[in-house]
N, C-alpha and C positions, 0 to 999 in steps of 0.2 A: 543209869544214864544210857542214852541211845548211842549206837555205833556211828562214827563219822565215816562216811563213804567217800572214796575218791571219785573224781569226775569219770574216770574210766569205768569204775564199778557201776556208777549210775547209768552210763551209756550202755554198757553191756546188759544191764538189767532191763532197760527199756527196749532194747533191740533183739533180745534173745529169740523172739518168735519170727524174726525176719530171716529170709534165706534168698540166695541168688537163684535165678532160673538157669537152665542149662546154657541158654544163649548169653546171659550175663556173665556166667563163669568163663565161657569160651572167649568172650570179648575181653574180659579182664586178663586172661592168660595171654591173649594176643597182644594186648597193650604192654604187659610185662615183658613178653618176648621182644617186642620192638625196642623197648628201653634197653634190654640186655644187648641186643644187636648194636644199637647206637653206641653204647658204652664200649663194646668190643672193637668196633671200627675206630672209635676215638683213641682207644689204647694202642691200636696198631699204628695209626697215623702219628701218634705221639712217640712211637718207638718204645713203649713200655712192655709190649709183648711182641714176639716174633711170629712169623707165618705159621709155624708148627703149633705154637700155643694157641694162636687164633683158631686154627682148624679144630684143635682138640676142644676148646671151649665152645665152639660153634656146634660140634657134634653133641656135646652134652645138652645143648638147648633143644635138640631134636628128640629128646626122650621125655615124655611121649610126644609124638608129632602133633603139634597144634595147628600150625599153618605151614605153608611152604617156606621153610627157613631160607632157602636160596633166593626166593623172590623177595623176601624181606631184606636180606643182606644186599641184594642187587639194588633195591630201591634206596636203601640207606647210602650206599656208595655213590650212586648216580646223583642223589640229592646234594652231595658234598662237592662235586666237581665244579670248579670255577676257574675263570681266567686269572685271577689274582692270587692263586695259591699253588703250592707245590703239590701236584696231584700224583706224583710217582708212586707213593705207597698205596693210593687208591687203585691205581692201574695194576699193581701187583695182585691186589685182592680180586679185581675184575677178571684177570687172566687165570690166576691159580685157584681161586675159590669158586668163581661163577662161570669159568670157562668161556669168557667173552674175549673177542678180538678188540684190542684198544687202539689199533693203528690209526683209524679215522679220528678218534678223539685226540690222540697225540699229535696228529698232523695239524688239526685245527689249532691246538694250543701252541704248537711250534710256529705256525703262520702268524698267530697273534703276537707272540714274543718278538718275532722279526719285524712285524709291522709297527709295534710300539717302539721298539729300539730304533728303527730307522726314522720314524716320525720325531722321536725325542732328539736324536742327533741333528736332524734338519732344523728343528726349532731352536736348539742350542746355538747352532751356527748363525741363524737369523738374529737371535738376540745379541750375540757377540758382535755381529756386523753392525747392528743398530747402535750399540754402545760405542763402537769404534767411530762410526760416522758422527754421532751426536756429541760425544764427549772427548773423542780423540784418545780413548783408553783401549789398550789391547794387550794381547799376550796371555800367558798361562795364569796370570793373577785374576783374570776375569772369569768368575764362576757364576753363571746365571742361576737364579733360584726359580726353577720351573713350577714349584708348588705355589708361587705367588703370581704366575703368569696366567691370566684368564684365557688367552688364546690356546695355550697348551692344555689347560684343564678341560676346555670344551672339546678340543680335538681328541685328547686321550679318552674322554668319556664316550665320544661318538665311536671311536675305534672299539672300545670295550663293548658297547651296545651291539655293534655289528657282529663281533666275534661271539658274544654270548648267544645271539640268535643262531649262529652256525652251530655252536656247541649244543644248544638246546635241541636242534634237529638231530644231531648225532646221538645225543643221550636218549631222545625219544625212540630212535631206531633200536636201541638196546633193551628198552623196557618190554617186558612180556605184554602181550595184548590183554587189555582189561585190568592191568595192575594199577593199584591206587597210586596216584601222583599227588604228592603233598603240595 
């Protein structure tokens, strides 16, 4: 009786004569390195590894040097910075691993936080005032739902858009010239 072969055996048999070119191998290694860096940055931001462990694992990726590891790390970090997240761990990596000054980024994000907070407080007061005038209800029991307020949603999105543009400019200034931008 004939031997029953697994799918893997059949695939291996059919492709045994194929091989990667040098460029394909380097591209594959680059892709794997990017995935590893992405995972490392995620682990660091999730606080499952500390800075020393991050640096140690990053160093192991540099053997053998495939691409500029620091450029890949920098790119991955910059791609993650956003107005609506806690970027403090990313700033630690930017300063301690990539040697970048984060003052301008932090200033833009602080300005965003203040602008959103002030606009939010203003809108809450407007809604409370409207409720008081329209229904005669006031006091600490009135808690407006901003997530249901279309004016607030439009205003907050406009503010986010403005600050994301500012943030993008600051991020672009930190990217190495000619670096790939995803």
